[in-house]
Each structure stands twice: as C-alpha cells, then as structure tokens.
N, CA and C atoms of all chains as a GROMACS GRO file, in nm:
protein
  618
    1MET      N    1  13.544  10.889   7.837
    1MET     CA    2  13.619  11.014   7.837
    1MET      C    3  13.524  11.132   7.859
    2ALA      N    4  13.406  11.123   7.797
    2ALA     CA    5  13.307  11.230   7.816
    2ALA      C    6  13.260  11.233   7.961
    3ALA      N    7  13.247  11.113   8.024
    3ALA     CA    8  13.198  11.106   8.162
    3ALA      C    9  13.289  11.184   8.257
    4GLN      N   10  13.418  11.187   8.225
    4GLN     CA   11  13.515  11.248   8.315
    4GLN      C   12  13.561  11.385   8.262
    5PHE      N   13  13.503  11.431   8.152
    5PHE     CA   14  13.545  11.559   8.095
    5PHE      C   15  13.506  11.671   8.192
    6PRO      N   16  13.598  11.766   8.218
    6PRO     CA   17  13.575  11.865   8.324
    6PRO      C   18  13.455  11.956   8.298
    7ASP      N   19  13.396  12.006   8.406
    7ASP     CA   20  13.288  12.104   8.395
    7ASP      C   21  13.337  12.229   8.324
    8ARG      N   22  13.462  12.265   8.358
    8ARG     CA   23  13.520  12.384   8.296
    8ARG      C   24  13.652  12.347   8.231
    9PRO      N   25  13.645  12.286   8.113
    9PRO     CA   26  13.768  12.240   8.047
    9PRO      C   27  13.855  12.357   8.003
   10SER      N   28  13.985  12.336   8.003
   10SER     CA   29  14.077  12.436   7.949
   10SER      C   30  14.056  12.446   7.798
   11ARG      N   31  14.112  12.551   7.739
   11ARG     CA   32  14.103  12.564   7.594
   11ARG      C   33  14.166  12.443   7.525
   12GLN      N   34  14.280  12.398   7.583
   12GLN     CA   35  14.348  12.282   7.525
   12GLN      C   36  14.260  12.158   7.534
   13GLN      N   37  14.194  12.140   7.647
   13GLN     CA   38  14.107  12.023   7.662
   13GLN      C   39  13.988  12.029   7.567
   14GLN      N   40  13.936  12.147   7.545
   14GLN     CA   41  13.825  12.162   7.449
   14GLN      C   42  13.874  12.127   7.308
   15LYS      N   43  13.992  12.179   7.276
   15LYS     CA   44  14.049  12.151   7.144
   15LYS      C   45  14.074  12.001   7.128
   16ASP      N   46  14.126  11.941   7.237
   16ASP     CA   47  14.156  11.797   7.232
   16ASP      C   48  14.030  11.714   7.209
   17ALA      N   49  13.922  11.751   7.277
   17ALA     CA   50  13.797  11.674   7.260
   17ALA      C   51  13.747  11.686   7.117
   18ARG      N   52  13.754  11.807   7.064
   18ARG     CA   53  13.710  11.829   6.925
   18ARG      C   54  13.798  11.748   6.829
   19THR      N   55  13.928  11.754   6.854
   19THR     CA   56  14.022  11.681   6.768
   19THR      C   57  13.998  11.531   6.775
   20LEU      N   58  13.975  11.481   6.897
   20LEU     CA   59  13.950  11.337   6.914
   20LEU      C   60  13.832  11.292   6.830
   21LEU      N   61  13.723  11.369   6.836
   21LEU     CA   62  13.604  11.329   6.761
   21LEU      C   63  13.628  11.341   6.610
   22GLU      N   64  13.704  11.442   6.572
   22GLU     CA   65  13.732  11.460   6.429
   22GLU      C   66  13.819  11.347   6.375
   23LEU      N   67  13.921  11.310   6.453
   23LEU     CA   68  14.010  11.205   6.401
   23LEU      C   69  13.943  11.069   6.400
   24MET      N   70  13.839  11.053   6.483
   24MET     CA   71  13.765  10.927   6.479
   24MET      C   72  13.686  10.913   6.349
   25THR      N   73  13.664  11.024   6.280
   25THR     CA   74  13.599  11.013   6.148
   25THR      C   75  13.696  10.954   6.046
   26ARG      N   76  13.823  10.944   6.084
   26ARG     CA   77  13.924  10.890   5.992
   26ARG      C   78  13.987  10.759   6.039
   27ILE      N   79  14.002  10.741   6.172
   27ILE     CA   80  14.067  10.617   6.216
   27ILE      C   81  13.980  10.534   6.310
   28TYR      N   82  13.850  10.565   6.316
   28TYR     CA   83  13.761  10.474   6.388
   28TYR      C   84  13.777  10.337   6.323
   29PRO      N   85  13.795  10.232   6.402
   29PRO     CA   86  13.839  10.104   6.344
   29PRO      C   87  13.736  10.028   6.262
   30CYS      N   88  13.669  10.096   6.176
   30CYS     CA   89  13.576  10.037   6.080
   30CYS      C   90  13.547  10.148   5.980
   31ALA      N   91  13.585  10.127   5.856
   31ALA     CA   92  13.577  10.236   5.757
   31ALA      C   93  13.434  10.283   5.736
   32GLU      N   94  13.339  10.190   5.728
   32GLU     CA   95  13.200  10.228   5.702
   32GLU      C   96  13.145  10.310   5.819
   33CYS      N   97  13.177  10.266   5.942
   33CYS     CA   98  13.131  10.336   6.062
   33CYS      C   99  13.196  10.474   6.070
   34ALA      N  100  13.324  10.482   6.034
   34ALA     CA  101  13.395  10.610   6.036
   34ALA      C  102  13.327  10.708   5.941
   35ALA      N  103  13.288  10.660   5.823
   35ALA     CA  104  13.220  10.745   5.726
   35ALA      C  105  13.085  10.792   5.779
   36HIS      N  106  13.012  10.701   5.844
   36HIS     CA  107  12.883  10.741   5.904
   36HIS      C  108  12.905  10.844   6.014
   37PHE      N  109  13.008  10.820   6.094
   37PHE     CA  110  13.035  10.911   6.204
   37PHE      C  111  13.072  11.050   6.151
   38LYS      N  112  13.138  11.052   6.035
   38LYS     CA  113  13.172  11.180   5.972
   38LYS      C  114  13.045  11.259   5.939
   39ASP      N  115  12.944  11.189   5.889
   39ASP     CA  116  12.816  11.256   5.859
   39ASP      C  117  12.755  11.312   5.987
   40VAL      N  118  12.763  11.233   6.096
   40VAL     CA  119  12.706  11.278   6.223
   40VAL      C  120  12.776  11.405   6.270
   41VAL      N  121  12.909  11.403   6.266
   41VAL     CA  122  12.988  11.517   6.314
   41VAL      C  123  12.961  11.641   6.227
   42ARG      N  124  12.942  11.618   6.096
   42ARG     CA  125  12.912  11.731   6.008
   42ARG      C  126  12.777  11.792   6.038
   43SER      N  127  12.679  11.705   6.061
   43SER     CA  128  12.543  11.756   6.076
   43SER      C  129  12.519  11.812   6.215
   44MET      N  130  12.596  11.767   6.314
   44MET     CA  131  12.582  11.824   6.449
   44MET      C  132  12.721  11.840   6.511
   45PRO      N  133  12.780  11.958   6.492
   45PRO     CA  134  12.916  11.981   6.540
   45PRO      C  135  12.928  11.954   6.691
   46PRO      N  136  13.035  11.884   6.731
   46PRO     CA  137  13.056  11.850   6.871
   46PRO      C  138  13.054  11.972   6.963
   47GLU      N  139  12.994  11.954   7.081
   47GLU     CA  140  12.989  12.061   7.180
   47GLU      C  141  13.082  12.025   7.295
   48VAL      N  142  13.184  12.105   7.313
   48VAL     CA  143  13.291  12.069   7.406
   48VAL      C  144  13.314  12.176   7.512
   49SER      N  145  13.215  12.266   7.530
   49SER     CA  146  13.234  12.377   7.623
   49SER      C  147  13.235  12.332   7.769
   50SER      N  148  13.178  12.216   7.796
   50SER     CA  149  13.176  12.161   7.933
   50SER      C  150  13.153  12.011   7.926
   51GLY      N  151  13.180  11.943   8.037
   51GLY     CA  152  13.154  11.800   8.042
   51GLY      C  153  13.007  11.770   8.014
   52GLY      N  154  12.918  11.851   8.073
   52GLY     CA  155  12.775  11.829   8.053
   52GLY      C  156  12.736  11.844   7.906
   53ALA      N  157  12.789  11.948   7.842
   53ALA     CA  158  12.757  11.972   7.700
   53ALA      C  159  12.809  11.857   7.614
   54LEU      N  160  12.930  11.811   7.644
   54LEU     CA  161  12.988  11.702   7.566
   54LEU      C  162  12.908  11.573   7.583
   55ARG      N  163  12.867  11.546   7.708
   55ARG     CA  164  12.790  11.422   7.732
   55ARG      C  165  12.655  11.426   7.659
   56GLN      N  166  12.592  11.544   7.657
   56GLN     CA  167  12.465  11.555   7.586
   56GLN      C  168  12.487  11.538   7.435
   57TRP      N  169  12.598  11.593   7.387
   57TRP     CA  170  12.628  11.576   7.244
   57TRP      C  171  12.651  11.428   7.212
   58MET      N  172  12.729  11.362   7.298
   58MET     CA  173  12.756  11.219   7.278
   58MET      C  174  12.625  11.140   7.275
   59CYS      N  175  12.532  11.177   7.362
   59CYS     CA  176  12.404  11.106   7.368
   59CYS      C  177  12.327  11.126   7.238
   60ARG      N  178  12.326  11.251   7.189
   60ARG     CA  179  12.255  11.276   7.063
   60ARG      C  180  12.322  11.204   6.946
   61ALA      N  181  12.456  11.200   6.950
   61ALA     CA  182  12.528  11.130   6.844
   61ALA      C  183  12.495  10.980   6.848
   62HIS      N  184  12.496  10.923   6.970
   62HIS     CA  185  12.458  10.782   6.984
   62HIS      C  186  12.317  10.759   6.931
   63ASN      N  187  12.227  10.850   6.962
   63ASN     CA  188  12.089  10.832   6.918
   63ASN      C  189  12.076  10.843   6.766
   64ALA      N  190  12.162  10.923   6.704
   64ALA     CA  191  12.161  10.929   6.558
   64ALA      C  192  12.195  10.791   6.501
   65VAL      N  193  12.290  10.725   6.566
   65VAL     CA  194  12.326  10.589   6.523
   65VAL      C  195  12.212  10.492   6.555
   66ASN      N  196  12.156  10.505   6.675
   66ASN     CA  197  12.044  10.419   6.712
   66ASN      C  198  11.932  10.428   6.608
   67ARG      N  199  11.899  10.552   6.568
   67ARG     CA  200  11.794  10.570   6.467
   67ARG      C  201  11.827  10.497   6.338
   68SER      N  202  11.954  10.510   6.296
   68SER     CA  203  11.990  10.449   6.166
   68SER      C  204  11.988  10.297   6.175
   69LEU      N  205  11.993  10.243   6.298
   69LEU     CA  206  11.989  10.099   6.317
   69LEU      C  207  11.852  10.051   6.365
   70ASP      N  208  11.753  10.144   6.363
   70ASP     CA  209  11.618  10.111   6.413
   70ASP      C  210  11.620  10.064   6.557
   71LYS      N  211  11.711  10.119   6.635
   71LYS     CA  212  11.714  10.087   6.778
   71LYS      C  213  11.645  10.200   6.854
   72PRO      N  214  11.592  10.170   6.973
   72PRO     CA  215  11.527  10.276   7.051
   72PRO      C  216  11.629  10.381   7.094
   73ALA      N  217  11.584  10.505   7.103
   73ALA     CA  218  11.672  10.614   7.148
   73ALA      C  219  11.690  10.606   7.300
   74PHE      N  220  11.805  10.656   7.347
   74PHE     CA  221  11.829  10.665   7.491
   74PHE      C  222  11.782  10.803   7.536
   75ASN      N  223  11.716  10.809   7.652
   75ASN     CA  224  11.669  10.938   7.706
   75ASN      C  225  11.789  11.015   7.762
   76CYS      N  226  11.826  11.123   7.695
   76CYS     CA  227  11.950  11.194   7.731
   76CYS      C  228  11.943  11.260   7.868
   77ALA      N  229  11.824  11.265   7.928
   77ALA     CA  230  11.814  11.319   8.064
   77ALA      C  231  11.885  11.228   8.164
   78TYR      N  232  11.905  11.101   8.125
   78TYR     CA  233  11.963  11.003   8.219
   78TYR      C  234  12.111  10.974   8.193
   79VAL      N  235  12.173  11.054   8.110
   79VAL     CA  236  12.312  11.024   8.073
   79VAL      C  237  12.405  11.024   8.194
   80ASP      N  238  12.395  11.127   8.277
   80ASP     CA  239  12.488  11.134   8.391
   80ASP      C  240  12.463  11.023   8.492
   81ALA      N  241  12.336  10.981   8.503
   81ALA     CA  242  12.303  10.873   8.596
   81ALA      C  243  12.358  10.739   8.543
   82ARG      N  244  12.355  10.724   8.411
   82ARG     CA  245  12.397  10.597   8.350
   82ARG      C  246  12.548  10.585   8.340
   83TRP      N  247  12.613  10.696   8.303
   83TRP     CA  248  12.759  10.696   8.289
   83TRP      C  249  12.818  10.803   8.379
   84GLY      N  250  12.832  10.772   8.505
   84GLY     CA  251  12.878  10.870   8.602
   84GLY      C  252  13.028  10.893   8.595
   85ALA      N  253  13.071  11.007   8.651
   85ALA     CA  254  13.213  11.036   8.660
   85ALA      C  255  13.275  10.950   8.770
   86LEU      N  256  13.406  10.936   8.766
   86LEU     CA  257  13.478  10.863   8.870
   86LEU      C  258  13.470  10.937   9.002
   87ASP      N  259  13.474  10.861   9.112
   87ASP     CA  260  13.490  10.922   9.243
   87ASP      C  261  13.640  10.939   9.265
   88CYS      N  262  13.688  11.063   9.259
   88CYS     CA  263  13.832  11.086   9.263
   88CYS      C  264  13.888  11.092   9.405
   89GLY      N  265  13.804  11.071   9.505
   89GLY     CA  266  13.851  11.071   9.643
   89GLY      C  267  13.896  11.210   9.688
   90GLU      N  268  13.942  11.218   9.810
   90GLU     CA  269  13.980  11.349   9.865
   90GLU      C  270  14.103  11.406   9.797
   91GLU      N  271  14.190  11.317   9.748
   91GLU     CA  272  14.312  11.365   9.682
   91GLU      C  273  14.285  11.414   9.540
   92LEU      N  274  14.168  11.381   9.488
   92LEU     CA  275  14.128  11.423   9.352
   92LEU      C  276  14.229  11.381   9.246
   93ALA      N  277  14.296  11.268   9.270
   93ALA     CA  278  14.404  11.225   9.180
   93ALA      C  279  14.354  11.199   9.038
   94CYS      N  280  14.226  11.170   9.023
   94CYS     CA  281  14.178  11.140   8.887
   94CYS      C  282  14.107  11.258   8.824
   95ASP      N  283  14.099  11.370   8.896
   95ASP     CA  284  14.024  11.487   8.849
   95ASP      C  285  14.102  11.564   8.744
   96LEU      N  286  14.046  11.568   8.623
   96LEU     CA  287  14.114  11.635   8.512
   96LEU      C  288  14.119  11.787   8.527
   97SER      N  289  14.046  11.841   8.625
   97SER     CA  290  14.051  11.985   8.648
   97SER      C  291  14.174  12.025   8.729
   98LEU      N  292  14.238  11.925   8.790
   98LEU     CA  293  14.356  11.952   8.875
   98LEU      C  294  14.464  12.024   8.796
   99GLY      N  295  14.533  12.113   8.865
   99GLY     CA  296  14.643  12.183   8.798
   99GLY      C  297  14.596  12.312   8.735
  100LYS      N  298  14.464  12.331   8.734
  100LYS     CA  299  14.412  12.457   8.680
  100LYS      C  300  14.366  12.543   8.796
  101PRO      N  301  14.354  12.674   8.776
  101PRO     CA  302  14.310  12.762   8.883
  101PRO      C  303  14.175  12.716   8.938
  102ARG      N  304  14.162  12.717   9.069
  102ARG     CA  305  14.034  12.682   9.131
  102ARG      C  306  13.935  12.795   9.110
  103ARG      N  307  13.807  12.756   9.108
  103ARG     CA  308  13.705  12.862   9.094
  103ARG      C  309  13.702  12.947   9.220
  104MET      N  310  14.160  10.026   6.827
  104MET     CA  311  14.194  10.110   6.713
  104MET      C  312  14.327  10.065   6.651
  105ALA      N  313  14.420  10.026   6.738
  105ALA     CA  314  14.549   9.977   6.689
  105ALA      C  315  14.529   9.846   6.612
  106ALA      N  316  14.436   9.761   6.659
  106ALA     CA  317  14.414   9.632   6.595
  106ALA      C  318  14.372   9.649   6.449
  107GLN      N  319  14.302   9.757   6.421
  107GLN     CA  320  14.247   9.779   6.286
  107GLN      C  321  14.327   9.884   6.209
  108PHE      N  322  14.436   9.934   6.268
  108PHE     CA  323  14.514  10.038   6.200
  108PHE      C  324  14.579   9.976   6.075
  109PRO      N  325  14.573  10.046   5.961
  109PRO     CA  326  14.617   9.986   5.834
  109PRO      C  327  14.766   9.949   5.832
  110ASP      N  328  14.798   9.849   5.750
  110ASP     CA  329  14.939   9.812   5.730
  110ASP      C  330  15.015   9.929   5.670
  111ARG      N  331  14.947  10.000   5.580
  111ARG     CA  332  15.010  10.114   5.515
  111ARG      C  333  14.922  10.237   5.535
  112PRO      N  334  14.928  10.296   5.653
  112PRO     CA  335  14.842  10.411   5.682
  112PRO      C  336  14.880  10.532   5.597
  113SER      N  337  14.779  10.613   5.566
  113SER     CA  338  14.807  10.740   5.497
  113SER      C  339  14.881  10.832   5.593
  114ARG      N  340  14.936  10.940   5.538
  114ARG     CA  341  15.002  11.039   5.625
  114ARG      C  342  14.905  11.094   5.727
  115GLN      N  343  14.780  11.117   5.680
  115GLN     CA  344  14.679  11.170   5.772
  115GLN      C  345  14.650  11.070   5.884
  116GLN      N  346  14.639  10.942   5.849
  116GLN     CA  347  14.612  10.841   5.952
  116GLN      C  348  14.728  10.829   6.050
  117GLN      N  349  14.850  10.841   6.000
  117GLN     CA  350  14.966  10.838   6.091
  117GLN      C  351  14.962  10.957   6.186
  118LYS      N  352  14.932  11.073   6.127
  118LYS     CA  353  14.923  11.194   6.210
  118LYS      C  354  14.811  11.179   6.313
  119ASP      N  355  14.698  11.124   6.269
  119ASP     CA  356  14.584  11.106   6.360
  119ASP      C  357  14.620  11.015   6.477
  120ALA      N  358  14.690  10.906   6.448
  120ALA     CA  359  14.726  10.812   6.556
  120ALA      C  360  14.818  10.881   6.655
  121ARG      N  361  14.914  10.957   6.603
  121ARG     CA  362  15.007  11.028   6.690
  121ARG      C  363  14.931  11.131   6.775
  122THR      N  364  14.840  11.202   6.709
  122THR     CA  365  14.761  11.304   6.779
  122THR      C  366  14.673  11.242   6.887
  123LEU      N  367  14.612  11.128   6.853
  123LEU     CA  368  14.526  11.060   6.949
  123LEU      C  369  14.604  11.027   7.076
  124LEU      N  370  14.723  10.970   7.058
  124LEU     CA  371  14.801  10.931   7.176
  124LEU      C  372  14.847  11.054   7.253
  125GLU      N  373  14.879  11.160   7.181
  125GLU     CA  374  14.924  11.281   7.249
  125GLU      C  375  14.810  11.345   7.330
  126LEU      N  376  14.692  11.351   7.270
  126LEU     CA  377  14.583  11.416   7.344
  126LEU      C  378  14.536  11.332   7.461
  127MET      N  379  14.562  11.202   7.457
  127MET     CA  380  14.528  11.120   7.572
  127MET      C  381  14.617  11.152   7.692
  128THR      N  382  14.731  11.216   7.668
  128THR     CA  383  14.813  11.259   7.782
  128THR      C  384  14.747  11.378   7.853
  129ARG      N  385  14.643  11.434   7.789
  129ARG     CA  386  14.574  11.549   7.849
  129ARG      C  387  14.430  11.523   7.887
  130ILE      N  388  14.360  11.436   7.810
  130ILE     CA  389  14.218  11.414   7.844
  130ILE      C  390  14.186  11.268   7.873
  131TYR      N  391  14.289  11.185   7.895
  131TYR     CA  392  14.261  11.050   7.944
  131TYR      C  393  14.182  11.068   8.075
  132PRO      N  394  14.072  10.995   8.091
  132PRO     CA  395  13.978  11.030   8.198
  132PRO      C  396  14.024  10.996   8.340
  133CYS      N  397  14.146  11.030   8.372
  133CYS     CA  398  14.200  11.017   8.507
  133CYS      C  399  14.330  11.098   8.504
  134ALA      N  400  14.335  11.203   8.582
  134ALA     CA  401  14.448  11.297   8.573
  134ALA      C  402  14.581  11.229   8.604
  135GLU      N  403  14.584  11.145   8.708
  135GLU     CA  404  14.709  11.080   8.747
  135GLU      C  405  14.757  10.986   8.636
  136CYS      N  406  14.664  10.910   8.580
  136CYS     CA  407  14.698  10.817   8.472
  136CYS      C  408  14.744  10.894   8.348
  137ALA      N  409  14.678  11.006   8.318
  137ALA     CA  410  14.717  11.088   8.203
  137ALA      C  411  14.861  11.136   8.220
  138ALA      N  412  14.897  11.178   8.342
  138ALA     CA  413  15.033  11.224   8.368
  138ALA      C  414  15.133  11.110   8.351
  139HIS      N  415  15.098  10.991   8.398
  139HIS     CA  416  15.186  10.875   8.381
  139HIS      C  417  15.202  10.842   8.232
  140PHE      N  418  15.089  10.850   8.163
  140PHE     CA  419  15.093  10.818   8.020
  140PHE      C  420  15.181  10.918   7.945
  141LYS      N  421  15.180  11.042   7.992
  141LYS     CA  422  15.265  11.145   7.932
  141LYS      C  423  15.412  11.104   7.943
  142ASP      N  424  15.450  11.052   8.059
  142ASP     CA  425  15.588  11.005   8.078
  142ASP      C  426  15.620  10.892   7.980
  143VAL      N  427  15.524  10.800   7.964
  143VAL     CA  428  15.545  10.688   7.873
  143VAL      C  429  15.568  10.739   7.731
  144VAL      N  430  15.482  10.829   7.686
  144VAL     CA  431  15.491  10.881   7.549
  144VAL      C  432  15.621  10.958   7.528
  145ARG      N  433  15.664  11.028   7.633
  145ARG     CA  434  15.790  11.102   7.622
  145ARG      C  435  15.909  11.008   7.612
  146SER      N  436  15.906  10.902   7.691
  146SER     CA  437  16.024  10.815   7.696
  146SER      C  438  16.027  10.717   7.578
  147MET      N  439  15.911  10.690   7.520
  147MET     CA  440  15.909  10.604   7.402
  147MET      C  441  15.808  10.658   7.301
  148PRO      N  442  15.854  10.744   7.210
  148PRO     CA  443  15.764  10.807   7.113
  148PRO      C  444  15.684  10.704   7.033
  149PRO      N  445  15.553  10.727   7.018
  149PRO     CA  446  15.466  10.635   6.945
  149PRO      C  447  15.516  10.604   6.804
  150GLU      N  448  15.501  10.480   6.764
  150GLU     CA  449  15.540  10.437   6.630
  150GLU      C  450  15.414  10.409   6.549
  151VAL      N  451  15.395  10.489   6.446
  151VAL     CA  452  15.268  10.486   6.373
  151VAL      C  453  15.286  10.458   6.224
  152SER      N  454  15.404  10.405   6.189
  152SER     CA  455  15.433  10.385   6.046
  152SER      C  456  15.350  10.272   5.985
  153SER      N  457  15.301  10.183   6.068
  153SER     CA  458  15.217  10.072   6.019
  153SER      C  459  15.134  10.019   6.136
  154GLY      N  460  15.031   9.941   6.103
  154GLY     CA  461  14.951   9.882   6.209
  154GLY      C  462  15.036   9.794   6.300
  155GLY      N  463  15.127   9.715   6.239
  155GLY     CA  464  15.213   9.628   6.318
  155GLY      C  465  15.301   9.707   6.414
  156ALA      N  466  15.359   9.816   6.364
  156ALA     CA  467  15.446   9.900   6.448
  156ALA      C  468  15.367   9.962   6.562
  157LEU      N  469  15.245  10.008   6.531
  157LEU     CA  470  15.163  10.070   6.634
  157LEU      C  471  15.122   9.969   6.740
  158ARG      N  472  15.088   9.847   6.697
  158ARG     CA  473  15.047   9.744   6.794
  158ARG      C  474  15.164   9.706   6.885
  159GLN      N  475  15.284   9.698   6.827
  159GLN     CA  476  15.399   9.665   6.910
  159GLN      C  477  15.428   9.779   7.008
  160TRP      N  478  15.411   9.903   6.963
  160TRP     CA  479  15.430  10.016   7.054
  160TRP      C  480  15.328  10.011   7.167
  161MET      N  481  15.202   9.985   7.131
  161MET     CA  482  15.097   9.977   7.232
  161MET      C  483  15.131   9.871   7.335
  162CYS      N  484  15.182   9.759   7.288
  162CYS     CA  485  15.217   9.650   7.379
  162CYS      C  486  15.327   9.695   7.475
  163ARG      N  487  15.429   9.760   7.421
  163ARG     CA  488  15.537   9.807   7.508
  163ARG      C  489  15.486   9.911   7.607
  164ALA      N  490  15.396   9.999   7.559
  164ALA     CA  491  15.339  10.101   7.649
  164ALA      C  492  15.259  10.034   7.761
  165HIS      N  493  15.178   9.934   7.722
  165HIS     CA  494  15.103   9.859   7.824
  165HIS      C  495  15.198   9.795   7.924
  166ASN      N  496  15.307   9.739   7.873
  166ASN     CA  497  15.400   9.672   7.962
  166ASN      C  498  15.471   9.770   8.055
  167ALA      N  499  15.490   9.894   8.009
  167ALA     CA  500  15.548   9.996   8.098
  167ALA      C  501  15.454  10.019   8.216
  168VAL      N  502  15.324  10.019   8.187
  168VAL     CA  503  15.226  10.034   8.295
  168VAL      C  504  15.223   9.909   8.381
  169ASN      N  505  15.226   9.792   8.317
  169ASN     CA  506  15.229   9.666   8.394
  169ASN      C  507  15.345   9.666   8.493
  170ARG      N  508  15.463   9.707   8.445
  170ARG     CA  509  15.580   9.711   8.534
  170ARG      C  510  15.556   9.801   8.654
  171SER      N  511  15.498   9.920   8.626
  171SER     CA  512  15.480  10.016   8.736
  171SER      C  513  15.376   9.966   8.836
  172LEU      N  514  15.293   9.869   8.793
  172LEU     CA  515  15.192   9.813   8.883
  172LEU      C  516  15.232   9.675   8.934
  173ASP      N  517  15.359   9.636   8.907
  173ASP     CA  518  15.408   9.504   8.946
  173ASP      C  519  15.324   9.391   8.888
  174LYS      N  520  15.274   9.415   8.768
  174LYS     CA  521  15.200   9.309   8.699
  174LYS      C  522  15.293   9.242   8.599
  175PRO      N  523  15.264   9.117   8.564
  175PRO     CA  524  15.350   9.050   8.465
  175PRO      C  525  15.337   9.117   8.328
  176ALA      N  526  15.446   9.115   8.253
  176ALA     CA  527  15.445   9.173   8.119
  176ALA      C  528  15.373   9.079   8.023
  177PHE      N  529  15.314   9.137   7.918
  177PHE     CA  530  15.253   9.057   7.812
  177PHE      C  531  15.359   9.033   7.704
  178ASN      N  532  15.366   8.910   7.654
  178ASN     CA  533  15.462   8.878   7.548
  178ASN      C  534  15.415   8.941   7.416
  179CYS      N  535  15.488   9.043   7.371
  179CYS     CA  536  15.442   9.120   7.254
  179CYS      C  537  15.441   9.040   7.124
  180ALA      N  538  15.500   8.920   7.127
  180ALA     CA  539  15.494   8.835   7.007
  180ALA      C  540  15.351   8.788   6.982
  181TYR      N  541  15.266   8.793   7.087
  181TYR     CA  542  15.131   8.740   7.074
  181TYR      C  543  15.024   8.847   7.058
  182VAL      N  544  15.067   8.970   7.033
  182VAL     CA  545  14.970   9.080   7.026
  182VAL      C  546  14.865   9.059   6.917
  183ASP      N  547  14.909   9.023   6.797
  183ASP     CA  548  14.814   9.008   6.687
  183ASP      C  549  14.720   8.889   6.709
  184ALA      N  550  14.771   8.785   6.777
  184ALA     CA  551  14.686   8.670   6.806
  184ALA      C  552  14.581   8.704   6.911
  185ARG      N  553  14.620   8.790   7.007
  185ARG     CA  554  14.528   8.822   7.117
  185ARG      C  555  14.426   8.928   7.076
  186TRP      N  556  14.472   9.030   7.000
  186TRP     CA  557  14.381   9.137   6.957
  186TRP      C  558  14.381   9.144   6.804
  187GLY      N  559  14.307   9.056   6.741
  187GLY     CA  560  14.308   9.049   6.596
  187GLY      C  561  14.227   9.159   6.530
  188ALA      N  562  14.255   9.181   6.402
  188ALA     CA  563  14.178   9.278   6.325
  188ALA      C  564  14.041   9.218   6.292
  189LEU      N  565  13.947   9.306   6.257
  189LEU     CA  566  13.815   9.262   6.217
  189LEU      C  567  13.822   9.186   6.085
  190ASP      N  568  13.729   9.093   6.067
  190ASP     CA  569  13.712   9.030   5.935
  190ASP      C  570  13.618   9.119   5.856
  191CYS      N  571  13.672   9.190   5.757
  191CYS     CA  572  13.591   9.290   5.686
  191CYS      C  573  13.509   9.232   5.573
  192GLY      N  574  13.513   9.102   5.556
  192GLY     CA  575  13.432   9.038   5.453
  192GLY      C  576  13.481   9.074   5.313
  193GLU      N  577  13.412   9.022   5.215
  193GLU     CA  578  13.454   9.045   5.076
  193GLU      C  579  13.437   9.190   5.035
  194GLU      N  580  13.340   9.258   5.096
  194GLU     CA  581  13.315   9.398   5.059
  194GLU      C  582  13.417   9.492   5.125
  195LEU      N  583  13.490   9.441   5.223
  195LEU     CA  584  13.592   9.519   5.292
  195LEU      C  585  13.536   9.648   5.352
  196ALA      N  586  13.409   9.644   5.392
  196ALA     CA  587  13.343   9.766   5.438
  196ALA      C  588  13.408   9.825   5.563
  197CYS      N  589  13.478   9.741   5.639
  197CYS     CA  590  13.537   9.793   5.763
  197CYS      C  591  13.685   9.824   5.746
  198ASP      N  592  13.738   9.801   5.625
  198ASP     CA  593  13.883   9.816   5.603
  198ASP      C  594  13.922   9.963   5.588
  199LEU      N  595  14.003  10.011   5.681
  199LEU     CA  596  14.043  10.152   5.681
  199LEU      C  597  14.136  10.187   5.565
  200SER      N  598  14.184  10.085   5.492
  200SER     CA  599  14.271  10.112   5.378
  200SER      C  600  14.188  10.150   5.256
  201LEU      N  601  14.057  10.122   5.262
  201LEU     CA  602  13.970  10.150   5.148
  201LEU      C  603  13.976  10.296   5.109
  202GLY      N  604  13.966  10.321   4.979
  202GLY     CA  605  13.965  10.459   4.933
  202GLY      C  606  14.104  10.508   4.900
  203LYS      N  607  14.205  10.426   4.934
  203LYS     CA  608  14.341  10.464   4.898
  203LYS      C  609  14.387  10.378   4.781
  204PRO      N  610  14.488  10.424   4.709
  204PRO     CA  611  14.537  10.344   4.596
  204PRO      C  612  14.576  10.204   4.643
  205ARG      N  613  14.539  10.105   4.564
  205ARG     CA  614  14.579   9.968   4.596
  205ARG      C  615  14.726   9.949   4.566
  206ARG      N  616  14.785   9.855   4.638
  206ARG     CA  617  14.928   9.827   4.613
  206ARG      C  618  14.948   9.764   4.478
   0.00000   0.00000   0.00000
C-alpha cells in the first residue's frame, strides 16, 4: 500500500494511511506484535505527507522490528528500488491520484 | 487479519475492522480495484460481529470479485479450513482476545 501511495495524497488519503497504521496497533493478527507495533507508532509517528515519506517511515518501522529481532537493518535508500510502484499504463487505471486535480 | 479476528471482538475491534475495509475503498493500491471494492462494500456491508462473520463476509466479497473475473467461486464452508487462525500456544501471546474479560 505504501508502494502505491500517491506523491501528493489527498487529506482523506493521508488520514486513511494514519488510521490504517493506528488500527493495526489493535487488530494486527497477533496480539504481542500489535503491542510492539503500538510502541513503534508511539515513538515514531507515521509520516503520511507523501508516498515517499510514508515509504521511508515504513522502512524505519521495519528496521525497528529488525533491531528487536537482531536482524540486519535494510538500507532505506533502496526502498523504492526494492518495492516499486505499479506500472499503471497509459490509462493510469491503477493510479490512486486519479480523480484529483492534476498538477 | 480476518483469520485471527476474535470470536468476540471488542467494540473498538469491530469498529477497526469496519474502518479498515472502508479505507481500503480509498487507498487500496490500485484505483480501479479500490473503486470496484467500494461497490462491493456498498452492496454488501461488512459483517464484523465475530471472526466467523467477518471471514464469511470476506469470502463472499472475494467471490464477488471472482464472479466479475469469470473465476470459479470458493466454497465458503471451507474458509476456516483453508485460512486457519494462528496457534497461539499456551501463553496465547498472539491471541487478540487477550486483555479482555474472559467468558
């Protein structure tokens, strides 16, 4: 979802991303993991101002988990290369920016 | 998430599940699919009163998509067998019902 999050999300989309991460602190399908994720979200509030900001936040959040599991950290400079956005084709049918005013 | 949704979810968990499905009509990472999913949610409001109800709803929602893609429907009687809940062990560390009053 972060990979496809728009460069310029609407206010609703920003709110939705924040809400999604918040509710995962309660219904992530493992109670212990949900509690850990709650600590992560508290200590580093999600950044949802753009797709790039959200992806970097996701990377840092993943690395917080990696650290707690003694796993190597992922280099966040490579996030977009590793998890690219969809190619929405000329019709842009998969582009979440569609329906909003063009720049 | 549906597989691990509690048999007796709290009001907050029910609200969270409903919110999750609603926000996916806006930030599901493909605009065309998000719009289709919006139609599904409108025509069959999510059922979040229990894990079983939510899983059956998810199955019907999946089958609505299967139909639109001319794919065979999944027999919803087998949902729990196909997507089982986690084994939370004796400590129940992964059980989302933890922290609520026992029955």
